DRENVEXBA-707117 format. One line per field, with one value per residue (C-alpha): chain; x, y, z; residue number from 1. Coordinates in Angstrom, 2 decimals. Layout:
N
c = A_...
xx = X_...
yy = Y_...
zz = Z_...
k = NUM_...
//
This chain:
61
c = A_A_A_A_A_A_A_A_A_A_A_A_A_A_A_A_A_A_A_A_A_A_A_A_A_A_A_A_A_A_A_A_A_A_A_A_A_A_A_A_A_A_A_A_A_A_A_A_A_A_A_A_A_A_A_A_A_A_A_A_A
xx = -76.71_-75.39_-72.71_-72.96_-70.03_-69.95_-68.61_-65.69_-65.71_-62.65_-64.34_-67.53_-65.53_-63.72_-67.00_-68.43_-65.35_-65.32_-68.97_-68.31_-65.42_-67.73_-70.35_-72.76_-76.38_-76.74_-74.07_-75.02_-72.57_-72.45_-74.06_-77.17_-77.85_-77.46_-79.79_-82.42_-82.21_-82.96_-85.76_-87.32_-87.24_-88.87_-91.55_-91.58_-94.44_-92.97_-89.53_-90.88_-92.73_-89.56_-87.58_-90.23_-90.38_-86.60_-86.42_-89.21_-87.37_-84.20_-86.11_-87.61_-84.21
yy = 52.29_54.10_56.67_59.77_61.76_65.15_68.22_69.50_73.15_73.70_72.17_74.16_77.38_76.60_75.91_79.20_81.16_79.53_80.45_84.03_84.29_83.06_85.59_82.66_83.51_80.41_78.39_74.88_73.28_69.49_66.71_66.71_70.38_69.77_66.76_68.63_71.53_69.21_67.46_70.77_72.04_68.85_68.58_71.18_69.63_66.13_67.47_69.31_66.18_64.08_66.63_66.78_62.97_62.70_65.40_63.69_60.35_62.04_63.67_60.32_58.74
zz = 149.04_145.98_146.49_144.36_143.16_144.77_143.03_145.05_146.08_143.91_140.86_141.49_141.76_138.51_136.68_137.97_136.96_133.52_133.06_134.11_131.66_128.88_130.05_130.37_131.05_133.24_135.01_136.04_138.43_138.58_136.62_138.79_138.05_134.32_134.45_136.43_133.99_131.06_132.94_133.95_130.38_129.10_131.78_134.57_136.54_136.54_137.38_140.41_141.55_141.25_143.23_145.96_146.20_146.47_149.13_151.10_151.00_152.28_155.15_156.20_156.81
k = 1_2_3_4_5_6_7_8_9_10_11_12_13_14_15_16_17_18_19_20_21_22_23_24_25_26_27_28_29_30_31_32_33_34_35_36_37_38_39_40_41_42_43_44_45_46_47_48_49_50_51_52_53_54_55_56_57_58_59_60_61
//
């Protein structure tokens, strides 16, 4: 099974604070959030289907 890197609470807080200091409209924390943002912008329907499939596979464990 692949292990995924998890954003630490400290790192997440720092990214949020940095975004607030930049007056960012959107703050995406973690690589997975950034990837999903790009995928959603390219193809919203497919992105939602991928997310649903992944969530379903996690629930079946």
